[in-house]
N, C-alpha and C positions, 0 to 999 in steps of 0.2 A: 509528241511529234506527229505531224500530219502525214498520212500515207497517200502519196500521189499516184499509186498504182491504180490502173483501171479496174473497176469492179466488173467481173465477167457478166453478172446478171443484168447489167445496163446495156449490153451489146445485143442488138437485134441482128441476127445472122441468117443469111440465106445460103444454103449449100446446094450446088447444082452439079450433078454428075449422073451419067446414064448407067453407071455401075451400081445397081440397086443395093447390093450387099455393102459396098463401100459407104454409100450414103447412110444406110441404116446404122452401121457401126460408128461412123463419125458423129452422126446425130446423137446417138446414145452417149458416147464419150464426152461430147461437148456439153450436152445437157447435164451430165454428172458434174461438170464444172460450172454449173448454174448459168450457162448461156441460153439465151432465148433463140433456139434454132428452128428454122423452118426448112424441111428438105424438099428438093425438087429433083426429079429423075430425067428431066429433059429441058432444053432451052425453051420450048413451047410452054411447059408447065411453069417455068421460072417467069416468063413474060406475064402469064396470068396472075401469078402471085404478086408480082411487083406492082401491078395496077391496083391491088387491094390493100397492100401493106407497105409501110415505110421500113426499109432495112438500112442499117448503118454500114454493114459490110456484107459482100457476097464472096463466096469461095466458088470459083467457076472452073470446071474442067474444060480444057481446050479441045479435046477430041470427043465429040458426042455424035450419035447416029443421026438425030433429027436436025440439029443446027450446029454449025461450027462455032466453037467458043469465041473466036474473034468477032464473028457476026453478032453474037449475044452481047459481047463487051461493047461493041460500037453502039448498039441500041441502048444499053444501060447508060453509057456515058453521055449520050445525046439526051435521053429522056430524064435521067436521074443523075446529073453530074456530081451531086454531093455524096453519093454512095461510093465507097471505096471498094475496089474489086481486087481480090487475090486470085491469081490463076494457078491452076494445077496442071503441070505438064507431065507427059510420059511419052514413051516411045520416040525419043529423040526429037521432040518438038520445041527445042530451045529457041529456034529462029522465030517460031510463032509467038513464043513468050516475049521475046524482045520486041516484036511488032506490037504486042499487047501493051507493053510499057510505053511505047511511043504513042499509043492511042489513049493513054490515061490510066492504065491499070496501076494499082499501088505497087504490086510486086508479084513474084511467082515462086512457087516451090515445085520441086520435082517429086513425082509419085514413084514409089510410096514415100510419104513424108512422116516424120515423127509427130505425134500428137502435140508434144510440148513446143516444137518448132512452129507448128501451125497456130497454136494459141498465142505465142509471142507475136507472130505476124498479124493476127486478128486484132490484138490489143494495140499494136503500133498503127494499124490502119484506122482503128476507131479514134485513137488520139489525134491523128492527122485530120480526120473528118471533123472532130470537135474543136480543132484549132489549138491543140495543146502541144 
């Protein structure tokens, strides 16, 4: 019987959050699940990385010091419309998350989120990107 589940190692993931500790922990945990994870600690850093690499999915915090997550999302969706974006919200920013969905984000999760829940969303976003 063929397994139609997404293989984690095939997903190129960019995780963007200005909370360095959170990014480090999530990067380690997702890499242990064999995902190809690239961390970024700012919107500016993410912009530089996205010019050099093709990512399937980005996990993007909406509240960052250097750039608002919605602004980063707008740039991503304009320049790289095929990349799916999952937003992370905290501190009561659900309205911004709804705005992000309207702008083309795949979905959003509230922080702190469970690792398993995030992995499910990443795989769903990857399947959508690949047209499955």
